[in-house]
C-alpha positions in Angstrom: 36.5 -102.5 116.6 38.3 -104.7 113.9 41.1 -103.8 112.0 41.2 -104.0 108.2 44.3 -105.8 106.7 45.9 -103.3 104.5 48.2 -103.3 101.4 49.1 -101.5 98.6 47.5 -100.0 95.4 50.3 -98.4 93.2 51.7 -95.8 95.8 48.8 -95.8 98.6 48.0 -98.2 101.1 44.7 -100.1 101.1 42.3 -101.8 102.6 42.8 -105.3 101.2 39.3 -106.0 100.4 39.6 -103.4 98.6 42.2 -103.7 95.5 40.3 -106.2 93.3 37.5 -103.7 92.4 40.8 -101.1 92.3 42.4 -103.2 89.8 39.7 -104.0 88.2 39.0 -100.4 87.4 42.9 -100.3 85.6 42.2 -103.0 84.0 38.6 -102.6 82.3 40.3 -99.0 81.5 43.4 -100.5 78.8 41.7 -104.4 78.3 41.0 -102.2 74.2 45.4 -101.2 74.7 46.5 -104.6 76.2 48.7 -105.1 74.3 49.8 -101.4 73.4 50.5 -101.2 77.3 52.3 -104.3 76.6 54.5 -102.3 74.4 54.5 -99.0 76.4 55.9 -100.6 79.6 57.8 -103.4 77.9 59.6 -101.2 75.2 58.1 -104.1 72.8 59.8 -106.5 74.7 57.1 -108.5 75.9 56.9 -110.3 72.9 60.0 -112.1 73.0 59.7 -113.0 77.5 56.3 -114.7 76.3 57.8 -116.8 73.3 60.2 -118.1 76.2 57.8 -118.8 78.2 56.0 -121.0 75.4 59.4 -122.9 74.9 59.4 -123.3 78.6 55.9 -124.5 79.3 57.2 -127.0 76.1 53.8 -128.3 74.6 54.2 -131.2 73.1 54.4 -130.6 69.0 55.0 -133.8 67.4 52.6 -136.1 68.8 49.2 -136.7 70.0 49.4 -136.9 73.6 46.6 -134.5 75.4 48.0 -131.1 77.1 45.5 -129.2 79.1 47.5 -125.5 80.2 45.6 -123.3 82.6 46.8 -119.0 81.8 46.0 -117.3 84.8 45.2 -113.2 84.1 46.0 -113.9 80.1 41.9 -112.3 79.3 43.5 -111.4 75.7 44.6 -114.4 74.8 48.9 -113.9 74.0 49.7 -116.4 76.0 47.2 -119.3 74.9 47.6 -118.8 71.6 51.4 -118.4 70.8 51.3 -121.9 72.7 48.3 -123.2 70.4 50.7 -122.2 67.7 53.3 -124.7 69.2 52.1 -127.3 70.4 50.2 -130.3 69.1 47.0 -131.0 67.9 45.3 -131.9 71.5 46.6 -129.1 72.6 44.2 -126.9 74.6 44.1 -124.3 77.0 42.1 -122.4 79.7 41.9 -119.0 80.2 40.8 -117.3 83.7 41.0 -113.9 84.2 38.9 -112.1 86.4 38.7 -109.1 84.0 34.9 -109.1 81.9 36.4 -106.9 79.3 40.1 -108.5 78.7 38.4 -111.6 78.2 35.2 -110.2 75.7 38.6 -108.8 73.9 40.5 -112.6 74.0 37.6 -114.0 72.9 36.4 -111.6 69.5 40.5 -112.4 68.7 40.3 -116.2 69.6 37.7 -115.9 66.8 39.5 -113.8 64.0 41.8 -116.3 64.5 40.2 -119.8 64.6 41.4 -120.9 67.6 38.4 -120.7 69.4 37.6 -124.5 69.5 40.8 -124.8 71.8 40.6 -122.0 73.3 38.8 -121.7 76.3 37.6 -117.6 78.1 36.5 -118.0 81.8 35.9 -115.8 83.8 37.9 -116.4 87.7 39.4 -115.3 91.3 42.7 -116.7 90.6 42.7 -116.6 94.5 40.0 -119.7 94.2 40.8 -121.2 90.9 37.2 -123.6 90.1 39.2 -126.0 88.7 39.2 -129.8 90.0 42.2 -131.1 91.2 45.0 -132.0 89.1 43.6 -131.0 86.0 45.9 -128.5 84.2 49.8 -130.1 83.0 50.9 -126.2 83.4 49.8 -123.3 84.8 51.1 -119.9 83.7 50.6 -116.4 84.4 52.8 -113.2 82.2 52.3 -110.0 84.3 49.7 -110.7 86.5 50.5 -112.2 89.9 52.0 -108.8 91.3 48.0 -107.3 90.4 46.6 -110.5 92.6 45.5 -109.1 96.3 46.1 -112.4 98.0 49.7 -114.2 96.4 49.7 -116.9 98.7 46.9 -117.7 97.8 46.9 -117.8 94.3 50.3 -119.9 94.2 48.4 -122.7 96.4 45.4 -123.2 94.4 48.2 -122.9 90.8 49.4 -125.8 92.6 46.5 -127.6 93.5 44.6 -127.6 89.7 48.7 -129.4 88.5 48.8 -132.6 87.9 51.5 -134.3 89.7 54.7 -133.6 87.6 53.2 -130.2 86.0 55.1 -127.2 86.2 54.0 -123.5 87.4 55.6 -120.5 85.2 55.1 -116.8 85.9 56.8 -114.3 84.4 56.6 -110.7 86.3 58.4 -107.7 85.8 61.2 -107.8 88.3 64.8 -105.7 89.7 66.6 -104.5 87.3 70.6 -105.8 88.1 73.1 -104.7 85.7 74.7 -101.2 87.4 73.6 -98.6 85.1 71.3 -99.4 83.7 68.8 -99.7 86.8 68.7 -96.1 87.4 68.0 -95.6 83.2 65.1 -97.6 84.5 64.2 -96.4 87.5 63.8 -92.8 85.6 61.7 -94.4 83.0 59.0 -96.1 84.3 58.4 -93.4 87.3 58.1 -90.6 84.4 58.3 -92.0 80.8 55.7 -94.3 81.0 53.1 -92.5 82.3 53.5 -89.4 80.4 53.4 -91.4 77.2 50.7 -93.6 78.6 48.7 -90.4 79.3 49.4 -88.9 75.8 48.8 -92.0 73.6 45.6 -93.7 76.0 44.6 -90.4 77.8 44.9 -92.3 81.2 47.9 -91.5 83.1 46.7 -92.8 86.8 46.3 -96.7 85.1 50.2 -96.8 83.9 51.2 -94.6 87.4 49.5 -97.8 88.9 51.5 -100.2 87.6 55.1 -98.8 87.3 53.8 -98.5 91.3 52.6 -102.0 91.5 56.0 -103.3 90.3 58.1 -101.0 92.4 56.4 -103.2 95.3 56.4 -106.7 94.2 58.9 -109.3 95.7 62.4 -109.3 94.7 63.3 -112.5 93.0 64.6 -114.6 95.6 62.0 -114.0 98.0 59.0 -114.0 95.4 61.0 -117.8 94.8 60.2 -118.7 98.3 56.6 -117.8 98.4 56.5 -120.6 95.5 58.1 -122.8 96.8 56.2 -122.2 100.4 53.0 -123.3 98.8 54.2 -126.6 97.8 56.0 -126.5 94.3 59.9 -128.0 94.4 62.2 -127.4 92.4 61.7 -123.9 92.4 63.9 -122.2 90.2 64.3 -118.3 88.4 65.9 -116.9 85.4 66.3 -112.8 85.2 65.3 -112.0 81.7 67.4 -108.6 79.9 69.4 -107.1 83.0 66.3 -108.6 85.3 63.5 -105.8 84.1 61.6 -109.7 84.3 62.0 -112.6 86.0 60.7 -116.4 84.9 59.9 -118.3 87.5 59.5 -121.6 87.4 58.0 -124.4 89.8 56.8 -128.0 90.0 54.3 -130.3 91.4 56.3 -133.3 92.8 
């Protein structure tokens, strides 16, 4: 009898093959309230963190040089729209997300903003990207990597589709490293976020999963080692807001 490989889903242990479906259900539930979800999870700070990510992406904004960004798990378009606004006329963004409901929200938002000609929304799995080798100048993922069942496969795929000299950037919730703040944040995330999520959206379990997924995610140094293992060089990370979030960076050299 073959033993199924196990992984975590919040505070549960589940077969690895089942995790993606469970995660899909969470984001199906919150797709139309995703911005609100992020505000609840971060106290509104996710907007500043995403702006910092786009600053690191640094799309060429004073030239006509083509620039292609692949944003993974960014279905509602937050990173895409910020990048288009910051970039020049030949900046293009492909948003790849496994969740159809999230992508539908992103397409609607792109049409409302009049940028649906420069932002493309495509359904795909970060573990098996439907793109050719060396297709993109930059790959980003913001608050999505911890929901990928096979993180190492996704990192390898990000490396594969990057051009030489391209950069991988990842924003993810991390480990608070300020004494005192760590206990406050722990209480806030464990008790306040799920209950506020229930009060505002009627879905406590989705928020409880998201909090637990943060707790289970590798510590910054461990995750940096995983990025290096995928082939990236000059790997680094920057803690933000006392370690609530970390921005990870790696280059394909």
